[in-house]
C-alpha positions as CSV (number, residue, x, y, z in Angstrom):
1,H,83.7,88.7,104.1
2,T,80.1,89.6,105.1
3,F,79.2,90.2,101.5
4,L,80.6,86.9,100.3
5,L,78.8,85.1,103.2
6,W,75.4,86.6,102.3
7,S,76.0,85.9,98.6
8,F,76.7,82.2,99.4
9,V,73.5,82.0,101.6
10,L,71.5,83.8,98.9
11,R,72.6,81.2,96.3
12,Q,71.6,78.4,98.7
13,R,68.2,79.9,99.3
14,E,67.7,80.4,95.4
15,A,68.4,76.6,94.9
16,K,65.9,75.7,97.7
17,W,63.2,77.9,96.2
18,L,63.9,76.6,92.7
19,D,63.4,73.0,94.0
20,M,60.1,74.2,95.6
21,L,58.8,75.9,92.6
22,N,59.6,73.0,90.3
23,H,57.7,70.6,92.6
24,W,55.1,73.1,93.9
25,D,52.1,70.7,94.4
26,K,54.2,68.2,96.4
27,W,55.7,70.9,98.7
28,M,52.3,72.5,99.3
29,A,50.7,69.1,100.1
30,K,53.4,67.7,102.4
31,K,55.8,70.5,103.5
32,H,53.6,73.7,103.7
33,K,55.1,74.7,107.2
34,K,58.6,74.7,105.4
35,V,57.2,76.9,102.6
36,K,55.7,79.2,105.3
37,L,59.0,79.4,107.2
38,R,61.0,80.3,104.1
39,C,58.5,83.0,103.2
40,Q,58.9,84.4,106.8
41,K,62.7,84.6,106.2
42,G,62.2,86.4,102.8
43,V,61.9,85.1,99.3
44,P,65.1,85.6,97.3
45,P,64.8,88.8,95.1
46,S,65.6,87.0,91.9
47,L,62.6,84.6,92.4
48,R,60.1,86.9,94.1
49,G,57.9,87.5,91.1
50,R,57.6,83.7,90.3
51,A,57.2,82.8,93.9
52,W,54.4,85.5,94.4
53,L,52.6,84.1,91.2
54,Y,52.7,80.6,92.5
55,L,51.7,81.5,96.1
56,C,48.6,83.4,95.1
57,G,47.5,80.8,92.5
58,G,47.9,83.4,89.6
59,K,50.0,80.8,87.7
60,V,47.3,78.2,87.7
61,K,44.7,80.9,86.8
62,R,46.8,82.1,83.9
63,E,47.3,78.5,82.5
64,Q,43.6,77.7,82.7
65,N,42.7,80.9,81.1
66,R,45.1,81.3,78.2
67,G,44.4,84.2,75.9
68,K,42.0,85.8,78.3
69,F,44.3,88.8,79.2
70,Q,45.2,89.4,75.6
71,D,41.4,89.4,74.8
72,L,40.6,91.9,77.5
73,D,43.8,94.0,76.7
74,S,42.5,94.4,73.0
75,Q,39.1,95.7,74.1
76,P,38.7,99.5,74.5
77,G,37.2,99.4,78.0
78,D,34.5,101.4,79.7
79,P,35.1,105.1,79.2
80,K,34.2,106.0,82.8
81,W,36.8,103.7,84.2
82,V,39.4,104.4,81.5
83,D,39.3,108.1,82.4
84,V,39.7,107.6,86.1
85,I,42.6,105.0,85.8
86,E,44.4,107.4,83.4
87,R,44.2,110.2,86.0
88,D,45.6,107.8,88.7
89,L,48.6,106.5,86.8
90,H,51.1,109.3,87.7
91,R,50.3,108.9,91.5
92,Q,51.6,105.3,91.8
93,F,55.2,105.2,93.1
94,P,56.1,108.4,91.1
95,F,59.8,108.2,92.0
96,H,60.2,104.6,90.9
97,E,62.1,104.2,87.6
98,M,59.2,102.2,86.2
99,F,56.6,104.8,86.7
100,V,58.5,108.1,86.7
101,A,57.9,108.9,83.0
102,R,54.4,109.9,82.0
103,G,53.4,107.5,79.2
104,G,56.3,105.2,79.9
105,H,56.3,101.5,79.7
106,G,55.5,101.2,83.5
107,Q,52.5,103.4,83.4
108,Q,51.3,101.7,80.2
109,D,51.4,98.2,81.6
110,L,49.7,99.6,84.7
111,F,46.9,101.0,82.7
112,R,46.6,97.7,80.8
113,V,46.3,95.6,83.9
114,L,43.7,97.9,85.6
115,K,41.7,98.3,82.5
116,A,41.7,94.5,81.9
117,Y,40.4,94.0,85.5
118,T,37.4,96.4,85.0
119,L,36.4,94.3,81.9
120,H,37.0,91.0,84.0
121,R,34.8,92.3,86.8
122,P,32.5,94.9,85.3
123,E,30.3,94.7,88.3
124,E,33.1,95.8,90.6
125,G,34.9,98.3,88.2
126,Y,38.0,100.1,89.4
127,C,39.0,101.3,92.8
128,Q,42.0,103.6,93.5
129,A,43.4,101.2,96.1
130,Q,43.9,98.6,93.4
131,A,46.4,100.7,91.6
132,P,49.3,100.4,94.1
133,I,48.6,96.7,94.4
134,A,49.0,96.2,90.6
135,A,52.1,98.5,90.6
136,V,53.9,96.4,93.2
137,L,53.1,93.3,91.2
138,L,54.3,95.0,88.0
139,M,57.7,95.7,89.6
140,H,58.2,91.9,89.9
141,M,56.5,90.3,86.9
142,P,55.1,91.0,83.3
143,A,51.7,92.5,82.7
144,E,49.8,89.3,82.2
145,D,51.1,87.7,85.3
146,A,50.4,91.0,87.4
147,F,46.7,90.9,86.1
148,W,46.3,87.5,87.4
149,G,47.9,88.3,90.6
150,L,45.6,91.2,91.1
151,V,42.7,88.9,90.2
152,Q,43.7,86.5,92.9
153,I,44.3,89.1,95.6
154,C,41.0,90.8,94.9
155,E,39.0,87.7,94.7
156,K,40.7,85.3,97.1
157,Y,42.7,87.4,99.7
158,L,40.7,90.6,100.0
159,P,37.2,89.8,98.4
160,G,34.8,92.7,98.5
161,Y,37.3,95.3,99.5
162,Y,37.0,97.1,96.2
163,S,33.2,96.9,95.7
164,K,30.9,99.7,96.0
165,G,30.1,100.7,99.6
166,L,33.3,99.3,101.0
167,E,31.3,97.1,103.3
168,A,34.0,94.4,103.5
169,I,36.7,96.8,104.6
170,Q,34.4,98.2,107.2
171,L,33.6,94.8,108.6
172,D,37.3,94.0,108.8
173,G,37.8,97.3,110.6
174,E,35.4,96.1,113.3
175,I,37.2,92.8,113.3
176,L,40.7,94.6,113.8
177,F,39.3,96.7,116.7
178,S,37.8,93.7,118.4
179,L,41.2,91.8,118.2
180,L,42.9,94.9,119.5
181,K,41.1,94.4,122.8
182,K,43.0,91.1,123.3
183,V,46.3,92.3,122.0
184,S,46.5,95.7,123.5
185,P,43.7,96.7,126.0
186,V,45.3,100.1,126.6
187,A,45.2,101.1,122.9
188,H,41.6,99.6,122.6
189,R,40.3,101.7,125.6
190,H,41.9,104.9,124.1
191,L,40.3,104.4,120.6
192,K,36.9,103.6,122.1
193,K,37.1,106.6,124.5
194,H,37.5,109.0,121.6
195,K,35.0,107.1,119.5
196,M,37.6,106.7,116.7
197,E,36.1,104.5,114.0
198,P,38.5,101.9,112.6
199,I,37.9,102.9,108.9
200,L,39.5,106.3,109.7
201,Y,43.0,104.8,110.3
202,M,43.1,101.3,108.8
203,T,41.4,101.8,105.3
204,E,44.7,102.5,103.4
205,W,46.6,100.0,105.5
206,F,44.4,97.1,104.5
207,M,43.2,98.1,101.0
208,C,46.7,98.8,99.7
209,A,48.3,95.9,101.8
210,F,50.6,98.4,103.4
211,S,52.2,99.2,100.1
212,R,51.8,103.0,100.7
213,T,52.5,102.9,104.4
214,L,55.7,100.9,105.1
215,P,59.3,101.2,103.9
216,W,59.9,99.3,100.7
217,A,62.1,96.6,102.4
218,S,59.3,96.0,104.9
219,V,56.5,96.0,102.1
220,L,58.3,93.1,100.3
221,R,58.7,91.0,103.5
222,V,55.1,91.6,104.6
223,W,53.9,90.6,101.0
224,D,56.1,87.4,101.1
225,M,54.1,86.4,104.2
226,F,50.8,87.8,103.2
227,L,50.7,85.9,99.9
228,C,51.7,82.7,101.8
229,E,49.6,82.9,104.9
230,G,46.6,85.3,103.9
231,V,44.9,88.2,105.3
232,K,46.0,87.4,108.9
233,I,49.3,88.9,108.2
234,I,47.7,92.3,107.3
235,F,45.6,92.1,110.6
236,R,48.9,91.2,112.5
237,V,50.8,94.2,111.0
238,G,47.9,96.6,111.8
239,L,47.8,95.3,115.5
240,V,51.6,95.6,115.9
241,L,51.5,99.2,114.7
242,L,48.5,100.1,117.0
243,K,50.1,98.5,120.0
244,C,53.4,100.2,119.4
245,M,51.9,103.7,119.0
246,L,49.1,103.5,121.7
247,G,50.0,100.5,123.8
248,S,51.1,102.3,126.9
249,P,49.9,105.4,129.2
250,E,53.3,107.2,128.4
251,K,52.6,107.0,124.7
252,L,49.1,108.3,125.1
253,K,50.3,111.5,126.7
254,K,50.9,112.9,123.2
255,S,47.5,112.0,121.9
256,Q,44.9,113.5,124.1
257,G,42.2,113.7,121.5
258,L,40.9,112.3,118.3
259,Y,42.8,114.7,116.1
260,E,46.1,114.1,118.0
261,T,45.6,110.4,117.6
262,M,45.0,110.5,114.0
263,E,48.1,112.6,113.5
264,L,50.2,110.1,115.6
265,L,49.0,107.3,113.5
266,K,49.9,109.1,110.3
267,A,53.5,109.7,111.4
268,L,54.6,106.2,112.3
269,P,58.2,106.1,113.7
270,P,60.7,104.3,111.4
271,A,61.7,102.1,114.3
272,Y,58.3,100.4,114.4
273,M,58.2,99.9,110.6
274,E,61.8,98.6,110.3
275,E,62.0,95.3,108.5
276,G,63.6,93.3,111.2
277,F,61.5,94.5,114.0
278,L,58.2,94.4,112.2
279,V,58.7,90.8,110.8
280,R,59.6,89.5,114.1
281,E,56.7,91.0,115.8
282,V,54.3,89.7,113.2
283,V,55.6,86.2,113.2
284,E,55.3,86.1,117.1
285,S,51.7,87.5,117.1
286,P,49.2,85.2,118.5
287,V,46.3,86.1,116.1
288,S,45.3,83.2,114.0
289,E,43.0,82.5,111.1
290,R,40.5,80.9,113.6
291,D,40.4,84.2,115.6
292,I,39.7,86.2,112.5
293,E,37.0,83.9,111.3
294,R,35.4,83.7,114.8
295,E,35.4,87.5,114.9
296,H,34.0,87.7,111.4
297,V,30.9,85.7,112.2
298,A,30.3,87.8,115.4
299,Q,30.9,91.1,113.7
300,R,28.7,90.2,110.8
301,R,25.9,89.2,113.1
302,R,26.2,92.6,114.8
303,W,26.3,94.4,111.4
304,E,23.0,92.7,110.3
305,E,21.3,93.5,113.5
306,S,22.1,97.2,113.4
307,R,22.5,97.9,109.7
308,G,20.5,95.2,108.0
309,E,21.6,92.8,105.2
310,L,25.1,93.2,103.6
311,R,24.6,94.4,100.0
312,C,28.0,93.0,99.0
313,R,27.8,89.3,98.3
314,S,31.5,88.6,97.9
315,P,32.8,85.0,98.2
316,G,34.4,83.9,101.3
317,R,38.2,84.7,101.6
318,M,40.8,82.1,101.6
319,H,43.6,82.2,104.1
320,G,46.8,81.9,101.9
321,A,48.3,79.6,99.4
322,R,47.6,76.3,100.9
323,A,43.8,77.1,101.1
324,I,43.8,78.3,97.5
325,I,45.5,75.2,96.1
326,T,43.4,73.0,98.2
327,A,40.2,74.6,97.0
328,E,41.4,74.6,93.3
329,P,43.8,71.7,92.9
330,P,46.0,72.5,89.8
331,R,46.9,70.1,87.0
332,R,50.6,69.2,86.7
333,Q,50.8,71.0,83.4
334,D,49.5,74.2,85.1
335,L,52.5,74.4,87.3
336,Q,55.2,73.7,84.5
337,Q,57.3,76.7,83.5
338,N,56.8,77.9,79.9
339,P,60.0,80.0,79.1
340,T,59.3,83.0,77.0
341,I,62.9,83.4,75.8
342,L,64.6,80.5,74.1
343,V,68.3,80.6,73.3
344,E,69.6,78.1,70.8
345,S,73.2,76.9,71.4
346,P,75.4,77.5,68.4
347,P,76.3,74.5,66.2
348,A,79.6,72.8,67.0
349,A,82.4,73.7,64.7
350,A,83.3,71.0,62.4
351,A,87.0,69.7,62.7
352,P,89.1,70.1,59.4
353,P,89.7,66.9,57.5
354,S,93.2,65.4,58.1
355,N,95.0,63.9,55.2
356,G,98.1,62.7,57.0
357,G,98.5,59.9,59.4
358,P,99.2,60.3,63.2
359,G,102.3,62.4,63.9
360,E,102.1,64.0,60.4
361,D,100.7,67.3,59.4
362,P,98.4,67.7,56.3
363,A,101.3,69.2,54.2
364,G,103.4,66.1,54.9
365,G,105.6,67.6,57.6
366,K,107.0,64.9,60.0
367,G,106.5,64.7,63.7
368,K,105.1,68.2,64.5
369,K,102.5,66.8,66.9
370,K,105.1,64.6,68.6
371,K,107.4,67.7,69.1
372,K,104.6,69.6,70.6
373,K,103.9,66.7,73.0
374,R,107.5,66.5,73.9
375,K,107.7,70.3,74.6
376,N,104.6,70.1,76.8
377,K,106.1,67.3,78.9
378,E,109.3,69.2,79.4
379,E,107.3,72.3,80.6
380,E,105.3,70.2,83.1
381,K,108.6,68.8,84.6
382,A,109.9,72.5,85.0
383,A,106.7,73.8,86.5
384,P,106.2,73.6,90.3
385,S,103.7,71.0,91.7
386,V,100.4,72.7,92.6
387,P,97.5,70.7,94.1
388,P,94.2,71.0,92.0
389,S,91.8,73.5,93.5
390,A,88.0,73.3,93.7
391,P,86.6,76.6,92.7
392,S,83.0,75.5,93.5
393,D,83.9,75.0,97.2
394,P,83.3,78.2,99.4
395,P,86.0,79.3,101.8
396,R,86.1,77.8,105.2
397,S,84.9,80.9,106.8
398,L,81.8,80.9,104.6
399,K,81.1,77.3,105.5
400,D,81.4,78.0,109.1
401,G,79.0,80.9,108.9
402,S,76.5,79.5,106.3
403,R,74.5,77.5,108.8
404,Q,74.0,80.4,111.2
405,A,73.1,82.7,108.4
406,S,70.7,80.5,106.8
407,E,68.6,80.7,109.9
408,E,68.4,84.4,109.7
409,S,66.0,86.5,107.7
410,L,67.2,87.8,104.3
411,S,67.5,91.6,104.5
412,S,65.7,93.2,101.6
413,Q,67.8,96.3,102.1
414,E,71.1,94.5,101.4
415,H,69.5,92.8,98.3
416,D,67.3,95.3,96.4
417,S,64.4,93.8,94.7
418,Y,63.7,96.7,92.3
419,L,63.8,95.6,88.7
């Protein structure tokens, strides 16, 4: 019964998402809050790849730059980056069926996407933290789409994160630490007491968008919200984990020094990373885009006063899907689906010509059709009367539970999103 109920709810959500994706510009302009709520509940697994590409703006980028990926893919690439990328391929999700085989199709596509990005942004090149980002995208979409998704994440969501010097990630570390003072003063005092720099514990969290930290079900739900609402989701997840691990005097008894604290943050308990708990805490977090931008201005001023001018001149980040589509309004044709697989319906079979009149067979036999009709009528009289059923209607129990279930988050554990 539970499985049937969830299947019914899942089909309902798929229908809603299909309607949104087919009228994306109107939904983002007039019903963005509804889109955000549906991302918080979880994108249906069957539509996750398409939804992510629309949310990050990769669909529009791809349509506006047709042939660009194929052109980059055909080039040999810079040997210094090619060598580093090839050495990193086997480290990305080594137990996933896409990447388990050396030289398999998953690793080949991952190489193509990362190499293309080094050609697209030669001044930035390749950073190891880009590989898990690209791998997660490839699990849900073709190589060309994954490339444009990576471009959007690197340029719009996390600009400067993968540049030389890692100044952007250091700056966001200071922002995270400052926001922690408001969210959990106990954790903030503890980290400050032991002079624990944020870059020691949050670098992999932020640069990999938690793809190498959280359980897979939680990664998918965090990414659903991250690509919709922007980097504030990454900040919120980090603040939730720090508060859960270091937010009370009792929890600090196990971490008396810097080394113990580092070990504690490396061994996060499953209860704090569980999908339902984490999503609920993230959604209820009071940290907003305005808080992050205000802290960004303050921390940048302090940086320039103490360390001098920032060398990395990355563009300002955009907080999610709505900011991206507002800054770069798409054309209607950029949002239209272009199917890659077309199936032609078979031609209708032609009826054989009839030489006889009504009630006669072609060979001249009399009344064969009439006898058949008479026989069918006799069978109908003998059969018991059964009311017609509506196979499309769900059982009453499903109808009663569908409203309640539709308000709940869609568990990624029950509906695996692996390709």
